[in-house]
Steps between C-alpha positions, in 0.01 A plus 500: 500500500760778535784454751497666846746763375216661302383817680150646474369840622135557607386866509144519640338712774258221597671298777277195446573477127868561570507223760310253283727557203818486712399173663403337168811609314732400781343154496576491131867550586550869424676762710235772563542871586203733570407868524169672593558835322671629191755698701593185695528296182734733309713544814561133572856375495607206285251590229763394247443142625126508427403295198124570500283769666124472556382867529154630601408809296299664783754578771467764775728800493657704225657197323234277343546171316565668161786701652650189657489317164663791319772523767575127473504523119756774518727354766451127446399440138543122531256477796165350399178676610148367559240773575212433747186712513165468670333789313485347155543837336570475121728803498710347780533179302607687183750711691642194671545312172679801348748491795639164381344268758474124462134467608204692640301314773169608651412445864363289645723227351327202337729267696848498650592216261440727201712770666775239546478395134512866393814554709662190347426619144634844578822361649540259202462791260755697700742209484455469127548874459825486696626205295403682183691807614804282575472338160465841339813623675690189394373538144624859491844386614507222240387746235781734589749211488361389165526851361861512615577168335315604185713811483813287539386252237397784273847646527650159426260449211583841362868417514439161339280665237779741415734202481264314266452815292874523457511129416227547241681793338819299467321178397286673240815633335675160485312368191605806301868414528637334189781286644555304818827687573312830480231368735755380759677833491168684536406300812837556665491872419149527647620349829783752513298802385238449767768525766452145622855384430825641376590191297291245309612220263274250321645194323303246290643171366420276207412129514866416566507731805740741333433873535317611188339834594641768732350812655633737767476846652695699758546850636663734252837486671517119469305433179789487252704255706197277557405486134856410399495221758164366373624488140733215593223280646337380177568132437619433856323256736200652672538608865383796707701815437697622802592865500872571540575128560348341195743209489398355837295184461146490637478123526153346506314832507400445137276214601338659806149646480425868551416467872829320581731789399331824609810671645866387534636544761268648766570643848207399727295768673569783255324649197807686370677406179861386528781518251510128428122459471373372166161425352489226235166446326485178294320540168281190446301375210136403554603136544734598788834478317749777590652667196619836635584719801430857605769641732442830686710688755525816711149635549493880493322531838745266672226266620404146413234507227144459624282201433299701248818596312610137480154398377509774237838385370379141498190597296716701260719197443192280441377744239845509341505119486169503310648746252817290459302178450264669254806631310644149490164360388478759223845400380403133513172571322680687225737205457220244517284704264776510242561127539130423491444714192779320321361161601147602401620600156678168463204298628257699286702427190523133593128488576408658168717251315355211703144622444559529128639146487210372708240669276658360186512154653145477636341666198661250263329204665149387414431425868326754721731639769361689801642650819293592810598680821448389862132602481457289183459814288614439141795727423614350168353312203691425182369536144401132483202585726346702218599251231355202687185647658436807286472743794706816544756431771485864617140435616614228741831634632433649843206272573493209750591165350190345659273750322665406168417133561148587622433695180657268243455150645221275371277286722727200440577322832872515426482875580404449863853522632572817306183661638571404863703775673595269787663249262653762274670692784873434467417191288780335308506250214290419195151649468251422219225748405248538221449859383272677256675697227388836368341325202300263726712188450624289788867433558670284761816641659757322712653755742833425662475728807799588720481712818755780544650509850759724661642408842230237536214747446253485209558795266298397196472234232590438139367253253523369143170398339507272194205437267442123509153497341604319182741280692225385740252442218758303299592298808134421571443392143813286508400333826146441373633354177734267681221391732261441212759291316545288809123485549447393142736208540341409829148540361572264210623231737217552746238497227630164376498351849153636579327414173583127529325443837220735392442281197478191722261676741283617211481147351402337827253781566325411170480136610352601836254733330380223264438269793322759713274603223261785573487460879413845629696487825835411343480652153555865609815402688636318197425800281687728741800261501501505118486882497787518754708268280428729206605802705827329593564436132422865423733617777780285360423631154508860629835438661625404161318794341711739704776414257291364214209729407176322406208633297229677701143365510297780655134467586252693722549368854294543817742590778243421772485140380881475498516633854228260618695208353824612667332544840331160466830338409680653800209482746632208704849645508371840617281347771792294627708821527231684698423741214150639465387594148294812442358523147375831356447402137298744294244332271512794260859472382540440125728227360863562405705357214753228582562133558314365805780268608744795512257707708462193720878488541514874592237482774621166634847645552361808676270295729780261597731795567231655722469175697879488537492856643253392774681219685273544805183540303311810395253631246527473123282753315428448130326790329397578140341812358456690177687829465430677175664307216681268744420206722674521837589199714637546852652227715572615857640321802556592864844343512848617597539741207785563258793727596491830314846449355378180326190644334695605188675164460238236580410464130859428396588140412633281782428763765336363813460632853380171642710350778373141464734432209228354270451813287637500145465874438316443169138522615448879497732532202271273295191672644617838375598361161154343452322821609713718272439249220131596514565877529430490874673661796582381851559718806591408855445678832637363825560595861713295732279320750177615331487305174534528122264582212562410134286700256471365140334685215402344167337684212143394422466245219505647152168329433330726759413860416665742749260685734400850401 
């Protein structure tokens, strides 16, 4: 609700309506004035205090409601008007709206409450309009103030722009000056020519703080004397130049920053320049070290230089410092370039001589020499690479070392380390590989690999590879020969010790056999004992035959029968070890040529080895089949398997991978010798934890025609 200071005017010729409205509005807290005619309304005093007028359009007399509204609009434009009419004429409503009224209300009123709400809205709009007008007036004043300040700042900016333009003109000319002395003189002359100062002197020192470069300028009447005075300053200790009293010491001013020595001395409260006033600008390098001073005196206008002028001089000096430092850097670069060029020529000559010596040295050796960078890319191979392997070294320089090994290495297990990037990375020490030559031969190389490190970081590797193929073969033959000599001596002694008890067993077995007679339950066991004794004798004889060849007695032999005998002989032993036997013997295999007791020895060794590989039991599979002109026998177990690195060496004499300590290392060696004796082959496949399979092939007996 509006406060009681709000004044309303009711203009209506109906006394009842006037009274009703007055009473209602007064209860609402308004101050209410009233008039019955238009003449009375426009003639009321204190109309300037009326905030809102409710005017009836149909008034008696010459002044109707439209005239009253127009009069109020003219004299009191801020007064709000609500028009009341009981006629409901459309033209009246249009005319009233065009006269800038707040609302048009028809009589009779819907309710006094709606009239009260209409009055409140009208007064609120009037209040907002007044506040808006006040804001508008304030905004106009602020706009005027802003325009004034913009004009001031524009004038300042224009002055500063002119200052910067002058600075740019001088600065842009600085790089064209050939010497530092000429540049210092140019700067001082510019300060004098512009009318800023009558005198200007700029001194720059060397690293010993002795004056090295001098520049100065003065009015024509004082120039000659000043220049003669400046000529004596070179080589003297650096200090600010004092006009007319140059010999007076400045003390610690050399070490003070720019802000600490703006003017010396100064009379407070005045902007005028005095005779003893001096400006000393320290000239500083970018690291803050002072190495010069600019001294100026006697401004032409007699006033202390403005802040903009001081900033301009400071910027000029900064630009000059850049030019001085760039000049010094050019001089240093010229000196360093000459020194560097001389050192490069010396190092190049030394490098060429060293490279020539290195090439002669590494190309004279029969060992392969390689060098690789930090990414293991081959950057050098000597001529021995081509001589040893037959490949053009140019085809492998620039390629990764690992790709060289991947391309040339065989499937020999000794190559695993060379083909493993994780192990080869920064590896050091001896490395053995087997490679394929260009002609298809296999060679074994021992590579002595050395990493190249600088400051603890890997920068590459170098290595020397030596062909040890013949050396390894000779060593293997020598070891085998020495082992066989020792075995021969041992075999002779063992054979003697075994044959004696075997002879006693055989004699007593004959006595037992004569007493038993033809008893069916015992006779087969005695026959098997006699056959086992014969096999022991044959084994002893074969041990001796390793060193003492015996004549061959070949005959067609049924391998299925040999295998059945071996499995029968070892049945109890296999059952005790938890080994199940799976037989897949083909009835259609032809016989092969050989001695049955030697075949018996081959398969007995393989079966016992299979049992040894299954310490916790497993399955032993024995399979035979015909394959073209060959008979194939396979003996498979589900045991622990043979490590891949041992597959190439298990057939060598005295090699054993058993951990029990009861292996002699001769079993598979004799097996292979017997098989090769009858033109057969033996292959082995094994996976750790999955088992091993031995595959033996014998050619079909010569008495059998080969299948078509």
